[in-house]
Backbone bond lengths (Angstrom), bond angles and torsions (degrees), N, CA, C in turn:
res aa  C-N    CA-C-N  psi(-1)  N-CA   C-N-CA  omega(-1)  CA-C   N-CA-C  phi
1 M - - - 1.450 - - 1.515 108.24 -
2 G 1.301 118.54 134.15 1.448 122.96 -178.93 1.516 112.02 -75.39
3 G 1.331 116.12 172.74 1.452 122.32 -176.84 1.521 113.48 -57.87
4 A 1.331 117.32 -47.17 1.468 120.24 -178.63 1.522 110.59 -65.53
5 N 1.339 116.68 -43.33 1.462 119.79 178.71 1.520 111.08 -64.13
6 Q 1.331 116.43 -39.65 1.463 121.40 179.97 1.527 109.86 -63.16
7 A 1.331 116.88 -44.24 1.463 121.32 179.16 1.528 110.30 -64.19
8 H 1.338 116.46 -41.12 1.469 121.13 178.82 1.538 109.49 -62.77
9 G 1.340 116.01 -42.76 1.467 120.76 179.31 1.516 111.78 -64.20
10 A 1.335 117.35 -43.51 1.467 121.15 179.59 1.519 110.60 -63.67
11 F 1.337 117.50 -39.77 1.462 121.49 177.15 1.526 109.99 -63.00
12 G 1.329 116.64 -44.43 1.467 120.69 178.51 1.511 111.81 -61.72
13 E 1.331 117.20 -42.75 1.466 120.78 178.65 1.525 111.37 -62.19
14 S 1.323 117.17 -38.79 1.468 120.61 177.51 1.522 110.93 -64.15
15 Q 1.327 116.72 -41.10 1.465 120.39 178.29 1.529 110.83 -62.88
16 V 1.333 116.44 -42.53 1.462 120.54 -179.64 1.528 110.43 -67.83
17 A 1.319 117.68 -39.97 1.469 120.69 177.03 1.528 109.97 -58.89
18 R 1.324 116.58 -43.02 1.483 120.03 177.61 1.535 110.76 -63.53
19 W 1.339 116.50 -37.81 1.466 119.98 178.80 1.531 109.65 -60.88
20 Y 1.349 117.15 -47.60 1.468 119.86 179.65 1.524 110.81 -61.31
21 E 1.322 117.43 -43.29 1.465 120.19 178.97 1.525 110.86 -61.16
22 S 1.322 117.61 -37.42 1.477 120.87 179.14 1.529 111.47 -68.43
23 Q 1.344 116.66 -19.70 1.467 121.74 178.28 1.531 111.80 -94.08
24 G 1.338 117.08 7.08 1.458 121.05 176.91 1.520 115.17 91.56
25 Y 1.318 117.35 10.77 1.466 121.39 178.23 1.528 109.67 -90.40
26 Q 1.314 115.10 156.60 1.464 122.02 170.38 1.521 106.84 -105.51
27 V 1.313 117.37 131.73 1.459 120.50 176.06 1.526 107.20 -77.20
28 L 1.327 116.16 118.70 1.461 122.67 -176.67 1.525 112.21 -93.08
29 A 1.333 116.66 -30.00 1.472 120.39 179.87 1.520 109.15 -160.63
30 R 1.330 114.10 146.62 1.468 121.06 172.96 1.515 106.97 -130.32
31 N 1.318 115.75 134.42 1.472 122.18 178.71 1.524 111.54 53.10
32 W 1.335 116.06 45.60 1.466 121.29 177.71 1.521 108.08 -71.73
33 R 1.324 115.62 129.95 1.469 120.47 -175.79 1.520 111.53 -120.49
34 S 1.316 113.49 145.15 1.463 121.26 168.60 1.527 106.10 -132.89
35 R 1.304 116.43 -178.57 1.474 118.81 179.99 1.520 111.41 -65.34
36 T 1.329 117.81 -20.70 1.467 120.26 -174.88 1.524 114.24 -100.28
37 G 1.328 118.17 -3.12 1.455 118.68 179.10 1.511 113.54 156.97
38 E 1.321 114.87 -162.28 1.459 121.61 -175.56 1.522 110.89 -139.67
39 L 1.329 114.80 140.91 1.464 122.00 170.90 1.526 107.10 -103.15
40 D 1.341 116.28 129.00 1.460 119.42 -178.28 1.522 112.11 -67.60
41 L 1.329 115.65 -49.67 1.457 119.82 -172.99 1.521 110.05 -149.71
42 V 1.330 115.55 133.38 1.460 121.70 174.33 1.530 106.24 -122.90
43 A 1.320 116.10 126.07 1.461 120.99 -179.03 1.522 109.00 -128.87
44 G 1.307 116.07 154.67 1.453 119.77 -179.76 1.512 111.95 -139.53
45 R 1.322 114.06 149.37 1.465 121.82 173.86 1.517 106.38 -153.07
46 D 1.329 115.06 125.09 1.468 121.25 -176.45 1.530 108.71 55.98
47 R 1.331 117.75 -123.65 1.480 120.30 -178.54 1.534 112.02 -99.12
48 L 1.326 116.80 11.79 1.463 122.10 -177.77 1.525 110.65 -99.68
49 V 1.329 116.13 132.79 1.465 122.21 171.50 1.524 106.97 -115.62
50 V 1.332 115.27 127.25 1.462 121.39 -179.72 1.525 109.32 -111.00
51 F 1.321 115.69 127.80 1.456 122.09 173.68 1.519 106.26 -104.88
52 C 1.322 116.06 118.37 1.464 120.17 -174.67 1.521 110.95 -117.21
53 E 1.299 115.56 125.42 1.460 122.49 172.74 1.527 106.56 -91.96
54 V 1.319 116.33 124.34 1.461 121.80 -176.34 1.528 108.94 -104.88
55 K 1.315 115.48 128.39 1.459 121.66 176.35 1.527 108.19 -122.49
56 A 1.318 115.98 111.74 1.464 121.12 178.91 1.522 108.61 -105.30
57 R 1.300 115.54 132.57 1.464 121.19 -179.47 1.528 109.14 -138.20
58 A 1.307 114.91 148.89 1.457 119.74 174.09 1.530 110.24 -84.69
59 T 1.349 115.86 -32.76 1.466 120.87 -179.23 1.526 108.44 -143.95
60 T 1.324 115.26 174.14 1.474 120.46 175.86 1.526 111.14 -102.04
61 V 1.326 117.45 19.50 1.462 120.47 -177.15 1.532 111.47 -58.22
62 Y 1.338 117.13 -30.22 1.467 120.23 177.45 1.528 111.61 -102.25
63 G 1.316 116.84 18.15 1.455 121.39 178.65 1.514 112.11 103.27
64 S 1.311 114.79 173.94 1.456 121.92 179.80 1.526 109.86 -67.73
65 P 1.325 117.58 143.75 1.468 119.41 175.23 1.530 112.29 -56.50
66 F 1.326 117.26 -33.48 1.467 120.76 -179.83 1.529 111.78 -64.57
67 E 1.331 116.81 -33.03 1.466 120.97 -179.16 1.525 112.50 -67.44
68 A 1.322 117.82 -16.60 1.464 121.49 -177.36 1.527 112.85 -76.43
69 V 1.332 117.07 -11.13 1.470 120.36 -179.47 1.531 107.60 -96.35
70 T 1.322 114.56 86.61 1.459 123.01 -175.98 1.529 111.09 -77.12
71 A 1.315 116.51 172.57 1.467 121.80 178.59 1.531 111.04 -59.75
72 S 1.334 117.46 -40.34 1.469 119.08 179.12 1.528 111.17 -68.05
73 K 1.325 117.14 -36.06 1.470 121.10 176.58 1.532 109.40 -65.91
74 Q 1.327 117.32 -40.75 1.461 121.06 177.88 1.527 110.92 -60.71
75 A 1.326 117.21 -43.97 1.466 121.07 179.35 1.523 110.51 -62.14
76 R 1.337 117.23 -42.30 1.462 120.78 178.45 1.526 110.65 -63.69
77 L 1.331 117.49 -41.16 1.467 120.84 178.77 1.530 111.48 -64.42
78 R 1.330 117.27 -36.77 1.474 120.17 176.91 1.528 110.79 -63.69
79 R 1.342 117.04 -43.18 1.472 120.69 177.83 1.527 110.88 -63.40
80 L 1.319 116.79 -44.03 1.462 120.56 179.02 1.524 111.29 -63.63
81 A 1.327 116.76 -38.75 1.464 120.63 178.71 1.524 110.25 -62.53
82 A 1.327 116.91 -41.23 1.461 120.28 177.98 1.531 110.29 -62.48
83 E 1.325 116.99 -39.84 1.470 120.85 176.45 1.527 110.66 -62.24
84 W 1.330 116.28 -46.53 1.464 120.43 -178.63 1.531 110.73 -61.82
85 L 1.334 116.43 -45.82 1.468 120.36 -179.34 1.523 110.72 -60.56
86 A 1.328 117.21 -42.08 1.463 120.94 179.71 1.529 110.49 -65.32
87 Q 1.314 116.72 -44.69 1.463 120.63 -178.92 1.523 111.48 -66.74
88 A 1.324 117.17 -36.78 1.462 121.62 -177.82 1.528 111.76 -82.53
89 G 1.329 117.22 -7.08 1.460 119.72 -176.27 1.516 111.71 63.94
90 A 1.321 115.42 35.56 1.466 121.12 -174.14 1.521 112.13 -106.70
91 G 1.318 117.51 26.35 1.460 120.08 178.51 1.519 111.25 -61.30
92 G 1.313 116.20 155.22 1.457 120.73 178.36 1.515 114.40 82.45
93 R 1.316 117.17 3.87 1.468 119.80 177.89 1.525 109.56 -95.08
94 E 1.304 115.55 153.49 1.461 121.21 175.71 1.532 107.52 -70.57
95 V 1.326 116.25 141.21 1.465 121.41 -176.07 1.524 109.37 -124.11
96 R 1.335 114.68 141.12 1.464 120.19 176.14 1.528 107.89 -138.16
97 F 1.326 115.73 145.25 1.461 121.58 177.49 1.524 108.74 -113.37
98 D 1.324 115.66 119.78 1.463 122.49 178.69 1.520 109.25 -112.32
99 V 1.314 115.49 159.10 1.459 122.00 169.81 1.525 106.13 -126.51
100 A 1.330 115.02 130.08 1.466 120.08 178.54 1.520 108.64 -113.06
101 A 1.316 115.10 132.13 1.457 121.63 175.79 1.520 108.03 -108.95
102 V 1.307 115.34 129.83 1.456 120.67 173.52 1.522 105.45 -117.10
103 L 1.304 114.69 109.35 1.461 121.17 -175.70 1.519 108.00 -123.71
104 S 1.322 115.59 116.79 1.471 121.64 -177.96 1.533 111.13 52.09
105 G 1.324 116.72 40.44 1.460 121.52 175.77 1.519 115.25 84.79
106 K 1.330 118.43 -5.38 1.467 121.79 -179.04 1.531 109.15 -96.52
107 V 1.342 116.21 129.60 1.464 121.49 -178.99 1.521 109.74 -95.55
108 E 1.326 115.52 130.08 1.462 122.24 172.73 1.517 107.61 -131.34
109 V 1.328 117.02 122.83 1.461 121.52 -177.63 1.522 108.80 -111.02
110 L 1.321 115.51 124.37 1.454 122.37 175.78 1.525 106.36 -98.47
111 E 1.337 116.21 101.28 1.452 120.92 -178.06 1.521 110.04 -76.10
112 A 1.338 115.88 145.67 1.466 121.97 -178.99 1.525 110.94 52.23
113 A 1.335 114.88 47.95 1.473 121.38 -175.07 1.531 112.04 -66.49
114 F 1.341 116.83 -29.56 1.468 120.99 179.16 1.496 109.73 -156.81
């Protein structure tokens, strides 16, 4: 990802993190990395852990941000979530996978996207 895209993505992730905080969640991790990939955002509230894939776009010329989370991407996110839960010692918690689209500065979160 180039510099401008990276900056746009980081801005989108910050907006989504603020959205989760406004909904009563605590941001547990941002850009968590392992050898197999990266989780954009991990948030928690009560016994729920949410893994959110953030897609920031300036336009929909290449399709909806939600369409970018393919079945293979979903499988990778599930594996990464299992790694994060094991490392954090957070087993036994309820898990949800969300996708957040940031399009022209507007945040839309699809809860329980997959």
